[in-house]
C-alpha positions, 0 to 999 in steps of 0.5 A, a space after each residue: 040770791 041763794 043761787 048766786 051765793 051757791 054759784 059763787 062758792 062753787 067758783 071759789 072752790 073751783 079757783 082753789 082747785 085750779 090754783 092747787 092743780 097749777 101749784 102741783 104741776 109747778 112742783 112736778 116741773 120743779 122736781 123734774 128740773 131738779 132731777 134733770 139738773 143733777 150733776 154726773 161724771 158725764 158733766 165732768 168729762 165735758 170739762 176734761 181733756 182726753 188722756 191717751 197715756 195709761 195710768 202712771 206707774 206710780 198710781 198703778 203701784 198705789 192701787 195694787 198696794 191698796 188692794 193688798 192692804 184691803 185683802 189683808 184686813 178686809 179679806 174679800 169684803 172690798 175689792 178693786 174691780 177696775 178703773 175708767 179714765 175720765 180725763 184731765 181737768 181743764 177748766 174751773 167749772 171742772 173743779 167746781 163739778 168735782 167739788 159737787 160730785 165727791 161731796 154729793 150725798 149719793 157718792 160712796 165713801 169709806 171711813 175708819 182705821 183698817 187695823 181696827 175693823 170696828 171703826 170701818 164703815 162703807 156706804 153713801 155719804 147721805 147714809 153714813 152722815 146726818 145733820 151736823 155730821 153731814 155738813 162737816 163731812 161735805 164742807 171738809 170734802 169741798 175744802 179739800 178739793 179747793 186746796 188740792 184739785 187744780 186744772 191739770 189734775 187727772 181723774 178716773 173712776 175706780 170700780 169697786 166690788 163688795 158683797 152688795 154689788 159694784 159701785 164707783 168712786 172718783 179718783 184724782 191723781 197726777 204723775 206723782 200719785 193719787 191725790 184723793 179718792 173717797 174710799 182710798 183716802 177715807 181709810 187709814 192705817 194706824 197702829 193704835 199702840 203707838 211707837 215708843 223710844 227713850 234715851 235709855 234704850 241700848 245703854 246703861 250709862 248714867 246721864 244728866 238728862 233723859 227723854 221719852 218719846 211716843 208717837 202714832 203714825 197714819 199711813 195711806 192704804 198703799 203703805 206710805 206715811 200720811 201723818 203723825 202725832 206725838 210728844 216727847 218729855 225730857 228731864 234734867 237731873 242730878 242724882 235723884 232730883 229733877 231740876 227741870 222738865 221740857 215737853 214738845 208735841 206735834 201732829 200733822 196729816 196730808 189731806 186731813 186735820 190735826 191738833 196737838 198740845 202739851 204742857 209740863 205739869 211737874 217741873 222739878 222734884 222727884 220726877 218730871 211730868 207732862 200732859 199731852 192732847 193729840 189728834 188727827 183725822 181725815 177731812 170728813 171729821 173735826 177736831 177741837 181742843 178743850 183748854 179746861 180739860 186739856 184734851 182733844 176730841 173728835 166729832 163727826 165721822 171719819 178716820 181719826 186717832 186721838 190720844 190724851 194723857 199724862 207721862 211721868 219720867 223719873 231720873 
């Protein structure tokens, strides 16, 4: 009987080992299948029509101007080393693959404001973003593709060179210009000082109203306007007494997110005053407005500009 129990134990252990072995083999097979199933640009190319024409002149000009901006601010830290045309997306599957590719953790992305080098970062999405930030970034990129990339959109690989070697990014474009690229679109140029105008500029004439306007402009790397946020306060007065105060606000950006709020905090008396809350960012970030604090805040990672404050205007 003792021998029988020992034999049973041996069989039980053997069964466990066999099950574990099968489980390990299954895990290995699953892992291999996962690796094999990873989507590549070769899969995207199968869903495109070959293009015989060269890259449109508008796109080439944007690439050239972007290179000038990179040289101006980053010197030789990041350069465009070349490009490879993949084709014209011809199927919905091609759009779905594009969505997966540009949001993949192994894809490279650049973020930040070129005029403020402390904000500029470059790396793989999975290295720059973790946790909730990664989810926000990937969701934002996928939503952007859903809205902007259609069948008939052209796609190419931009080859980049930096001190660590070479890498590529997917660049979507049409005859009108570049639509999106994780590096070209991920970076912005914003003068953090903003621009100011007021109704007293160039004139000493006394008027019954006066206004003050301040705004910030976001530009693509190739120099054209990408977005803007700002506010304008206007006071109406007689002598030294303000009878009314108005304020308006705005915020917008191409391929990104924007918010703007403003309110009058002092309408009459010795002066007029307003409060403003403004923000804009690229798709990989998120903006929220806190009504109790009357402020816009940015979360995640990505190129962004936020301005919260008050402005008083006197007669």
